[in-house]
N, C-alpha and C positions, 0 to 999 in steps of 0.2 A: 378480427380481420385476418385474412389469410396472409401467409408470408409473401406470396406472389403479388398480391395487391399492394402490400406494404413496400415491396422492392420497387414497384413502379413509381410510387410516390417519392421515394428517397432519391431516385435518379442518380445524378453524378456525385452526390454526397457519399454514396456507398461503394464499397469494393467487395466483390464476390470472392469467396474462398480465399480470404486474406490471411497473411501470416498473423498468428496470434501468439503462440508460445515463444516465438523468437523476439517478441516485444517485451518479454519479461526478463528479469535479471538471471533467471536460470537458463534462458535462451534455448530451451527444449520444449517440445509439445507441438500440437498440430495447428490447424487453421480455424478460422471462423467462417461460418456460412455467409455472414455479412458483417463487414466492419464499416461503421459510419464515423467520419470525422466532422465534428461541428466546431467551426472556428468562431462563430458569433452566437449571441443569444437569439438573434433573429432567425438564424438557421435552425436552432433548436425549436423555436416557436413554430416554424413552418411545417414541421413534421410531428409536433407534439401530440396531436390527437391520435394520429396513426401509430405513433410509438407506444402510446398508452394501451392501444387495442390489439397490437400484433400478437399472434398466438404462439410465439416462441419465447424462450428465456432471453432476458436482456442483462448484459453485464457491462458495467462501466470500468474502463481500464485507465489507470494512471501510468506511473512509471513501471508497474509490474514487479515491484521489489518484494512483495509478499504474496505472490501468485504463482501457482503451479498449474499449468494447462495440460490436460491429458493429451496423449498421442491420438492422432485421428483428427476429425473435424467436430468442433463445437457447433451443435445444431441450434444456433441462436444468433442474436445480434450483439455485437460488441460496440460500445459507444466510447469514442475517444474525443476529449476536449482539446481544442487547438489554441491558436494564437491569442485570442481575446481573453482567454481564461488563464493566462500565464503572467499576469501583471503583478506589480508590487508597489504599493504606495503607503506612505506614513505621514502623519501629522501630529504635532505636539498638542496635548490637551492638559487641563488642570490636574487630571488624575493619571497622567502618564502619556506614553506614545501610542497612538491608535494606528494599527497596521492592518491594511486590507490586502490579502494575497489571493490571487486566482487559484482555483483548484488544481490546475495543470502545472503550476509552478513547482519546481523541485525544491525540497527543503534545504539541501546544501547551498544552492544558489542564494536563497533568501537569507540563510544564516550568515553568509559572507557579506552580502550587501548591507544587511542591517548592522553588523559589527563595524563595517567600514564607515557607516553613517552615524556611528556613535549611539546606536540603539542596543541596549543590553537585555539579556534574559532569554535569547533564542540561540545562543552559541552552541548549546547541546545538539541542535538539529543538524549541524554540519555532518554528523556521522550517520544520518538516516537517509538512505538514497531514494525515498519515496516522494510522492507529490503531496500537496496540501490536502487534496481530496481524500486520498487513501489514508493519510496520516490522521485526519480527524475521525474518519470512520472507525479506525482501530485504536484510537488514542495512542498513537506511536510515542515512544519515549526512549530515553537513554541518558546516561551521565547525570542522574539525579533529578531529571525533570521529564515532563511529557506535555502533550498538547493541552490537556485539561488545565494545566497551570496558567495558561495565558489566553485561552479562547474566550471571547466575549459572545460571539454569535456566528452562525453559519447560514449562508443563503443556499438553499437547495431548490432544484426543480423537482416538484412532487409530480410523479408520473400520473398518479390517480386524480389529482386536482387540476393538473395541466397548467400550473402556474408556479411562480417563484414564491417560496415560503421562507421566512426568516425564523430560525430556531435559536433561542438563547442558550447559554451554557447550561442553565438549569433544565432545559428541555432535552438535553443530549444524553443524560444518564451515564456519564463517564464512569468507567471503572478501569481496572487493570487490563490494558489492551482491549478495551471494549467501549462502544457507545451504542445508543439506541437508534442510530441512523439505520434505515432500512435499505435493502437493495433497490427499492423503487424511489429512493431519494438520491438524485444526482447532485452531488455537491458542486456548486458553482464558485463560491468564494468563502473565505474564512477571515473573520475579524479578530485580531489579537490586541491585548493591552500589555505593552512592555514598558521599559523605563529608559530614560536618558542615562548614558554612561560614558565611559572613556573609550574612544575608538581603539587606541593602542592596546589597552587591556583586553578588550573584547577580541581583537584580532589575535592576540597572543593566546587567549583561551581556545579560539578556533584551531590554531596551529597545534596546540597541545592535544586536543581531542583527535585531530587527524593523525597525529603521530602515534597516539595510544592505540588507535584502531588498526593502524598498519602493523604495529608490533604484536597485537594480541588476537587479531582476527584474520582469517584467510581471504585472499583475493579469488579470482576465477569466477566460475558460474555458480552462484548460490543466491539465496534469498534472505541472508542474514540469519538471525536466530529462528530456528524451526519451532521450538516449543516455548510456551510461556513458563515462567518459574513457578512451580507448585508452592503452596504455603510451606514456609520453613525450609525450603530447598532451593538450590539452583539447578536448572535443567542440565547444564553442561557437566556439573559434578556427578549427577545421577547417571548420565550416559557414560561418562568415563568410568564411574564405579562399576557399571555393568560390563566393563571390558570391551566397549564398542568403539573406542577411538581407533580410527583407521579402518574400521570394518567396511567391507564393500559388498554391494549387491549389484551385479551387472555393471552398468556405467556410472552408478552412484556410490558415494562413499562418505563416511563420517570423517570430518576434518581431523587431521592430526594436530592442528593448531588450536582448535576450539571445538569441543565435542558437540556443541549445540548448533553447529553449522553442518549442513549436508551439501556436498558439492557434486557436480556431475561433469563427466568428460565432454569434450567437444563432440558434437553430433551424437550425444547420448539420448537416453529415452526418459521421458517424464514418468512412465510407468515404473521404471527402476527407482526413481526418487520416491514415488508414492509407496512402493513396496518396502523400501528401506525405512521410511517413516513408520510404517506399521510394525516392522520388525523391532525397531528401537523402542516403540511404545510397549510392545509385549515383553521385551527383555527387561525394561525398567520395572514394569509391574511385577514380573516374576522375581526379580532380585530384591526389590525394596517395598513392594506393595503400594507404589505410588502411581496414580493415573496421570498420564501426560496429555496435555492438550496443545494443539498447534496454534501458532500465530498465522500460519500460511493459509490462504484461501485456495482450495482445490477446485478447479473448474473443469467440468466435463467428466468427472469420475463417478457421477451418480450418487454421491454421498452427501450432497447438500452444502459443501463448503468446508470450513475449518472444523476439524474433529480432534 
């Protein structure tokens, strides 16, 4: 289907030449040719066939906390999930607490609400600024845990089959910062199995994690850890060992506080961030012979995403 025909079908659900990079935590980068906000599953169903057939790339955007959007315009469709996909419910069962979270819900919000409700095992997620959808796609983690530790199943909209498909944990191929979910799987909700605990202890753990991150990680415009930790190494130590702490390329610079964070100035350029990522990778390879891979998805750079 041509983009023009698809645009006609989408109607008021879509916004042309919409801000895209500014929706990420880097807050730099360009626009999207079309951005669609889907607030209900019925809205998704109403354009499902056309969305499956449109002849431009499709990108699903959550909180944008691990996404770098190129300067200029992304020649494709960005899908954003709205209100119906930001719910959080839990029930007690014989084997623990069953939690169902909408894909658009932020992990820090869920971590605090669950802790306050006396549900334990998700406190670690208060320090991860992403959505459930993005978190399960990349198996986000921190503070000794990750999504794989508690995910039971994920409901996705399969663009090719044009329906909701439930994938169990064993279907997801979880690995370190990896799952087998495809770009054409739009995550709708995530089911977790957690445990009953003490609300006061869980809230104290949440506060400790927030305090630790403020002390050890920078604020400002960044996307968290840029590189995954190579086997037997930590990415931050390698970058610091290569003498790159504080190193700057244009509007982007390696954080003085944590070398695995790349920050960018207000009104900076995404291309500076991408160029600095490449420079860091080359410097670490030259210094230590270690190949670095990013956690960040790069959109619109023509390199296929995380590299």
